[in-house]
N, C-alpha and C positions, 0 to 999 in steps of 0.2 A: 538770601543766605544759601550757599551751595552745600548740599549734604556731604558729609564725610564719605570718602570712597568706600569704607567698610559698610557704612549705613546704606549707600546706594546698592551695594552688592546684596545686602540683606533684603532690601525691597525688591530687587530683581528676582530673587528666589521666590518671592511671594506672589508674583503675578506674571502672566504671559503677555506677549505683545498684543495678542488679540483682546485680552481682557483690558489692557491699558487703553487701546484705541476705542473699544466699546464704551468704557466708562467715561473717557474724555468726550466722545461725541454726545453721550447722554447728558453729561454735565454742562456742556456748552449750550445744547438745546434747551435744557431746563432753565439755565441762567438767562438766556435770551427771552424765553417766554415769561419768566418772573419779572424781568425788567420792563417788558411791555405792559404787564398787568399792574405792576406797582413800581414805578421808577424810584421811589424812596427806598426800595428794598436793597438796592446795590450800595447806597450810602450807609444803610444800617449794617450790611455785612462788612463793609470796609471799616466802619466804626468798631465792630466787634473785635477787630484785630488790635485796636488801641487799648492801652492799659486802663485809661479812664473813659468810661462810657459817657458820651455827650448827650444821649437821648435822641429819639427819632423825631421829636417835635422841634423842627427847626425854628420857625417863627411862631410865637405864641398867638393863640386865637383871640385872647382877651387880655386886658391889663392884669398882670399877676398880683393878686392881693396877698397871697401867702407863699412862702418858700418851702414849707414843710408841714407835715401832719403828725400829730400825736393822737393815737386812737386808744381810748381807755375802754377795753372790752370787758363788760361785766358778765362773765360766762355763767350760764345757768338760767338766765331770764329773770331780771329784777321785777318785782311787783311795782307797777306804776301807782297802785292804790295805797302803798305804804311809803312812797317816795315823793313823787312830783305831781300827782293828779288827785286832788281831794274831791270826794264825792259824798256830800252830806246826805243825799237821798239814800245812797247805799247804806250809810250808817243807820238811818232810820228803819230800813227794811231788813236789818240784820236778822237772820234766822227764818225769814219768810221765803216762800217759794219764788224762784226767779221767774219773772214773766216769760212765758213761752214765745212771745213776740220778739224777744231779743235773740233767742237761741235756736228757734225752729229752723231746721235745714242748714244750720251752720256747722262748720268744722270744729270739733272738740277733741282734745287729745285722749285723755284717760277717763273722762266723765260720761262717755256715751252710754245711754241707757240707765244712768243713775238719777236719783232724785236731786234736783238742782236747787240749792238754797243760797240766798244772798248772804254774802260774808262781808261785813262792814270793815272799814279801815281799822287796823289794829293799833295804830298810834295817832296821836294828835297832830294837827296841822296848824301852822301859824304864818302870818304874813312877814315877809322880809323885804328889805330894800326900799328905795324911794317909791317904787310903784306898788308896794305891798303884795308882791308875788307870793302866793300861798304854796308852801311846800311842807313836808313832814318836819316836825320839830326835832327829830333825831339828827338832822343835818344842819346845825347852826353855822358851821364853817362855810359850807356851800351857800347857805343863806346870806352870809356876810359878803359874798362876792356875786350875789344873784344879779346885780346891776351890770355885771360884765357878761352875763350869760344869755343866750337865746334858747329858751325852753320850748321844745316841740312836744305837744301833747297828742299828736295825731299820727304817730308813726304806725305803719303796717308792714307786714311781711307775708310771703306766700307759704313759708314752712312752719311746721308746728311741732317738730321734734328736734332735739338738740343738734345732732351732727348736720342734717340737711339745712337747719336754720343758720348754723355757723357758716356753712359753705355758701349759702345764699347771701348772707351779710358780708362775707369776705370777697366772694368772687362774682356775685351777681347771678349765680346758677346753683341749683341744688345738686347738680351732677359733679362729682369729683373729677379733678383733672383740668379745671380751668385756672387761669392765673389769678392770684390773689390781688387785692387792691394795691398793696405795697409793691408787688411785682410790676403791675401796670404803671404805677407812678414812676418808679425808677427806670423802667423801660422807656417811658415817654420823655422824662426830664433829666435822667441821670442823677448823680449825687455831687454835692459840693465837697464831700470828704475825700481826702487823699489816702487815709490809712484805716478807714472803717467802712463796712458795707453800707450801701444806700438804704437798706431795709433791715431793721433790727427788731427782734421780738423778745419781750421779757414776760415771765409768768410768775404768779404768786398764788399761794394757797390761802383759803379761808379757814376759819376755826370751827365751822359747823358740821364738817364731815360729809358734805355733798360735793365732793371734788371729782366730778367726772373728768376723764382724760380729755385733753385737747390735742387732736392729731396734728402732726407736723404738716399734713396736706393743707391745713388752714393758711399756711404762709408759703405754700409751694409756688413755683413759677409756672406750673401747668405746661402749656406748649410753647412758652417763651424760653429762650436760652436759660440754662440753669444758673447763670451768674446772677439772675434776678431773684433767686430764692431768698426768703427772709432768713437771717442768721439768728438763731436762738441763743441769747446770752443768759446764763444761769446766775442767780443771785447769791448762791452758796457754792463753795468748792471751786473747781475749775470753771471759769465763765464759758469756755468753749472746750468741749472734749477733744483731746488729742492735739491741742494747739501748742502746748508748752514744748520747749526744747528738751529732748531726752537727756537723762543724766549722763554726764561725761562728754556731751557734745557742746561745743562752743557756738556762739551766735554766728561767727564767721564760717564755721564748718556747715552750719545749717544753711546759710546763704549760698554757699558753694553747691550744696546738694540741690537746692531749689533752682539755681541757675543752670545746672547741668541737666536736670529733668526738663526744664523749659526749653533748653537748646534742642534736646532730642524731640520734644513735642513739636517744636517749630519746624524742624527738618521733616518730620513725618507729615506735618500739615501741608508742606509744599507739594506733597504727592497726593494726599487724599482730599484736601480742601474741605475738612469737616468743621463747621462752626463750633461744635462742642469742644474741639481741641483748643480753639482760641479762648473759649471760656475757661478751660482747664488751666491754660497758661496764666491768665489774669488772676484766677482764684488762688493759684500757688503763690503768686506775688502778694496778693492781698493777705493771705494767711500768714506769710512771713512778716508783713508789716504789723499785723494784728498781735503778733507775739510781744510787741512793745506797746502798741497803742491800747490794747484791751486791759491789761493790768493797771495801767495808769487811769483809764476811764473808770474802772470798777472800784477803785480805791477812793472812797468819799471822805476819808479821814481829813484831807486838807480843807474840806468845806468848813466855813466858820461855824462856831457853836450856835450862832443865831439862825443860820440856815438849817442846821440839823434840827433845832428846836421848832422851826417853822413847819418842817415836814413831819416832825415827831418820829424820827427813825434813828437807828443806830447802825454804824458801819457793819456790813456783812450780815444783817439780819434777814435778808431775802424777802422783806415785806413789800406790800404794795406801795407804801410810803417811800421806801428806798428806791423802788423802781421808778416812781415819779421823779425823784431827784436824778436818777440816772437818765431818764428821758430828757430832762433839761440839759444835762451834760452832753448827751448825744446830739441834741439839737444845736448846741453851741459848736460842736465839732463838724457840723455840716451834713449830718445824716438826714436823708429826705423824708423817711417814713418810719415812725417808731410806733409799735403796737404793744400795749400792755394788756395781758389777760389776768383778771383776778377771778378766781373760781369761787364756788359755793353759794350761788344765788338760786339754786333749784329747790324752792321751798314748797314741796308737795305737802309737807307737814311742818308744824312749828314756825309758821311765817312770822309771828310776832317776835319770838326770840331771835330768829334768823336775821331779820332785818336789823335788829338792834346790834347784833354782831357785825354785820356788814357796815353799818353806819360808823361804828368805832374804827373799823379798818380803813375806810376810804374817805371819810368826810374831811378831815384835816388835810390829808394829802392832796385831794383835788383842789382845795382852796390854795394850798401852798404852791402848787404848780402854776396856777393862774397868777398869784401874787409875785412869785419869783420871776416868771417870764416878763411880767409887766415892769418890775423893778429894773430888769436888765435891758429893757427896750426891745424885747423879743416877741412880746405877745402880738404886736401888730403884724408880724410876718409869720405867725404860727397859727394853725387851726387845731383846736382841741375838740375831739368828738368823744362823748360819753354815751355808750349804748350797750344794751344786751342784745341777744339774738332774737328775743321776743319778750312779751310781758306775761302777766298772770291773770287768771280768770276772776271776775267779780263773784263767782260761786265758790263755795267751800269744797275742799277735798279732804276727806278723812277727819272732818270736824275742825281742824285748825290750820289747814294749808290751802294752797291755790294751785290749780293745774296750769299747764302751758297755755299761752294765748297769743294769737297773731293778728287779731282784728283791730287792735288799738292799744298803744303803749307810749311811753315817754322816753325821749332822749334829750340831750342838750349839746349845744355847740358854743364855742367861745373862741375869740381871737380875731385875726385880720379879716376884714370884709364882711363880718357878721354884725347884725344889729344887736347891740348890747341891751340888757334889761328888757327883752322882748319875749312875749309869749305867743306862740303860733299854733293854731289848730286847737281842736277839742274833741274829746270823746263824749258819748251820750251821758245822760244823768246817772247811769249806773256804771259807767266806765267800761262798757263792753266793746263798742265799735267807735272808730274814728268817724265823726259826722261833720266836722268843720275843717276844711282844708286838709284832707287826708293826703299823706305822702307815702311812697313806698321806697324800697331799698334802691331801685334804679334812680329814683329822683334824688335820693341822698348822694349816691355816687356821682351823678351828673353835677350836683351842686359842689361837691368837693373838688372835682376836676375843674369846674368853672373858676373856683377861687385860685387854683394853681395856674390858671391861664389857658386851660385846655377845653376845647369844645368836645364833649364826650362822643359825638357821632364821628369825629375825625381821628380818633385814636383807635385803630383796629389792626388786626393781624389776620392774614390769610391762613385759614386752618380748615382742612378737609373740604376745600372748595368754597368756603364761606368767608366773608369779612366779619370776623368775630370781634366783639368789643365788650368791655366791662359791663355796660348797661344793656346788653342784649339788643332787642329791637324796640325798646321803649325808654322812658325816663326823660324828665325835664328838670332843668335846674330850677330850684325854688327861689326865684328872684325876690320874692316878698321878704325873705329873711336877710337879704344882702344889704349892706350899708352903701 
């Protein structure tokens, strides 16, 4: 595209010939060096100019078991001891001193220096499914599909406070500024959707009042191009702020504005060659498409009464259940990574009542998502991950609560490539530490990438002189849970 004469004149006024030659020489030298260090970089830069990102992973490293991921993030740290990890000995020792052999020299969040007392499970447990998997009786709907689930009881993490733990679970690092899991996945594989982002985030509030904020950096692209940022869709009101067409402006006029802006951006990009301008062009086009696609997506009224009853939601209620239904609709439309945050799991006090609240909010919806995807033939190509940022202590806090805990907790996976009806790993007899087949966050990320067909050590980006990857310098795919 040749810049308009007036535009060329404007640019000529902004830089001297010496500046132009200097920048050109530096740019060519940098590009040549980058191509020598990483030949795939040139193809990635070229692909950045395209409207639809194809992904930098050309040939998959493994057979792809799933096409997409739905991550159910239970923000606040669910207690494994009132959900999926029954400890009868802890129940028998309720109120007794916690043996120092478990806790001596260990990292504790808010209980340092306090008297540590065992705090037994606050709700009953019962067996579910053909294998008699024991989980809390407050989750009968999840129990009804437990034979579809791989339950991991030996999860660990490095972080013990909320924001760093969210960062670690999302990005593989406690340091802010790294790309989130969803950004890595869409960078590596692209998206199948033409009119929706490849990475979408939905949030919902709990009823217990422990609703710590979730920062947008949890779904940020970090040092990847900004087009891989997760897009936050709101369950109530405008799904995306400032997306709607202003009053008095027609759709055709809006399209003309977008095309004009993108023409100017493209002309400027021929001079400065800035990858973020290519991103801006693509995002303007995506935003314009979303003006039509997002309202249709968010309107769940056309869903059948049976489907709405399955999830237990009402159109526009902004609930976790509605977000699970929206996750299925996003998956149908080719979105690669969908992340749902449900808040209010931070039970420093009142864990008994708090878990009962949570069970009512998520139990049916989790079951419905699994059943709905399976009915539609989509479960085999979708990975569902249910996880908090950490668990809770076997010791009491304030008499009726539990503190943050990172040495052992429970998560579950379901979908393509995962062994169904399988329990992996275990914590000790009091639920303090993972003692059988412990896995960490890097292992989880490596496993997720493996199911998508990616070898985690081969998806990296040069940043500050290092080949940075989601899994850092560690992590192994947990092949024992793969079918």
